[in-house]
N, C-alpha and C positions, 0 to 999 in steps of 0.2 A: 109207258113202256121203253126201257133203256135200250139205248141203239149202240153198236159197236162195231170196229169193222175189222171184216177176216181177214186174216192174214196170209199169208202164200202156206204156212206151216198149217194152219189150221184149216185152207182149202183141203191142205191134204188128208188131214186128221177128218173132214168131214168125209172126203172120198172115202177115206176108210172104214167110217160110220156106217155108210152106205152098205161097204159089204159086210161088216161087222151085225147090222140088224135083227138079224136071225138072232144070232147070239144073244143081244139084248132082248129080245122080246121072253127068252126062257125064264129068267127070273123072276120075271112078273109075271107069267102065266102061271104060279101056283096064286095069286091073290088074285088075279082073273077069273079062274073056276069057283072065288066066291059067290053065291047068289045074289049076296047084297052087291057086290061089285058091278054081277051082270045087271042085276035091275036099276041100279043108279045110272050105268050108261045107257041103259035100253031107255030110259026115260030120260034121258038128256037134263041128270041131275047132274053128270061130271063131265069130263071132255079132257082133250088132249091140247094142251099151250105151248104156243113158240118154243119156252124155253124150256121145254122136254120133259115139263112136269106136269102132272094132273092137276087139272083145277077146278074148282066146284061151282057150278052154274047155279045162284041165288042163295039163298039161305040155306045152311045144311043144319041137318041134326048133330049130336055126340058121336054119333056112331058112323055116321059119316067121315065129319070130320076125322074120327080117328084111323078109319079104312082108308082116305085120302093121304094123310102123313102119313103113313107108315107106310105106304106105296111109295110114296117118293123120298120116304127115307131112304130104302131099297135103292131107287135108282140113283141117286145121288151117290149112294156108296159105289155102286156100278161106274156111272160117269168116273169117278176120283181115280178109279183102278184104269179103266180104258185111256181118258186122259192122259195121265201119267205115262203111260207106256206110248202115246202118241206124240208126248212133248206138245200139249197145249192146256188151254186152261179149260178147268170145269165147265165154265160158262159157253165155251166156244163147243165141247164135244156136247152137253147139253142141248147146246140149238141145233146144232147136227141132227140129233136124236129126235128132237123136236119136230123136226121137216119130214124126216122117216116117219115118226108117228100118227102125223098130222095127214101126210098122204093116203097111210094104209086104214086109215078111219072109214068103218062101213056106211051105205046111205043108211039118214036117221042118227048119224051120232055127231056131237058137238065137238067142236074144237076152236080154238081160238085163231081169226084169224090175223093179218099182216096191221090192222091198224089195230088191234085187242080185242074187238069183237067177239063175241062168242057167235057159231053161223053154225046149222044146221048140213051136214053134208049131205047134198042133192045125190042126182044120179051120175053127175059129172066130175072131176076131179075137184077137191079141196082146193081154196086159194090159198097158194105158199106164199111167204117172204121172197121177194126177188133174190134175196142172199141164200138161198135153199140150192144143193147139187139137184142136177136131175138126179130124184130118185124114183122112177118110171120103174 
């Protein structure tokens, strides 16, 4: 997993991302209402990654790969617009969103831990990268 140092400008973007998180969720909600998405999320076939994108846990079939790819394309387009507005890179903005999305996972859902491993969210908080802002 690539590591990068977060600049002060990126730190501000991360804080802004935390405030904008509700706006970021709306475009993805249409896809998330898809029964195939809900099923894959519930059964642990997909999860949130620290880079801000959705990941596949295990071996996907073609339809799951397409679903995840489509959602990630939409996320990247949204991240690009928001990053440009904040004056940060897409990667910095996506990382901030990854922190938020992982923090918002529900018990039983999969997420990528700071070491890159897939974890299942328990009743406590998800393990976030130490560079993540407080998203409580």
